[in-house]
N, C-alpha and C positions, 0 to 999 in steps of 0.2 A: 504494499499499500504506500503510495507516494504521499508525503506530507506537504502542506503548503509551504512555500518558501517564507523565510522570515527576513524582513527588511527593515531599515531604520525609518520607514514611513508609517509603521504601525503605531497606534496610540499606546497599546499595552502588549508587553511580551512576557510570557510566562517562562520562568527559568527551566521548568521540567520540559516544556515544549521545545525550548532552545536546545537543550541536551539531546532530546529525541531526534531533532532535525539534524544535529551534528553527527550523531551515530548513523542515521539513515544515509546522509551524504557520503560518509566514509565507506559505508557498505557498497553503495552504488558505484563509487569510484574504483573499488576493487575489481569490479567487473567491466567497466567501460570508461572511457575517457570523455569527459564533458567539460568544456571551458566554463559553461554556466555554473555547473556544480562546483567546479574547482574554485571559482571566484567567490561564490556564496560561502563555501566551506572556510575559505581564508578569512572573509569578513566575520563570520560567526565565531570562529576560533578566537579572533582578536577581541570580539565583544565578550566572549566567555572569560578570557584571561582578565579583562578589565573588571568584570563582575567579581571574579575570584579575588582580585586585589582589594576590592572595596567591601567584601562581605565575609562572614564566617561560613564555614562549610555547612553548618546546619541551616543558615539562612538561605544559601543558594540551593541546596538540595531539597528544600521543602516546597518548591513550586511557587515561589514568591513571584508577584507581578511587578515588573519594571514599568514605570510609567513615563511616557515621553514628556519632556519639559513643557512643550507648547500646549499640552492638554492636561497638565497636572491639576490645575485648579478645578477644571470641570470634572475630571475623574476623581479627585481626592475629596470633592465637596460631599460631605456626609459620610464618608468612608471611615471605618474604625480600623486603626493599625492592629494587626494581629498581636494578641497577647498583652496589649497595653490598655485597651478600653478607651484610649484617647483618639480624637480625630487625627487623621493623617496629614502631616504638613512637612514641607521641605526640610525644615530644621531637624527633623527626625529621620531623614533619608540621606543617602550618600549618592552623589552624582557618578554616573558611569557613561563613558563615551562609546557610542556605536557609529563609527563612520562619520564623525563630525557632529552627531546629534546627541544631545544629552538626555539620558533616561534617569530616573530616580529609583533607587533601590531602597525600599523601607527596611527599617531595622538598623 
């Protein structure tokens, strides 16, 4: 089953979906050469490394949603940060770069 590509135009990116897509791309590239897959994998691996640098393993592996900066206010409005019971705000998040676009990692 092919998973949808993950790009830095998405408003929310789930970390588990990111890891699943990376694994799927790696498997596909074992069987055939694809410039599109190679470029996407390169971008996603860089994004994953940036997330790992900003987060604890437990945060990253739990399937946390990363929120695009340009939509943070709309997305976070009324959302409760996991485990805190407080409203989600930028000061409680860490910025993560994905190809020149900032995403916010809660926690």
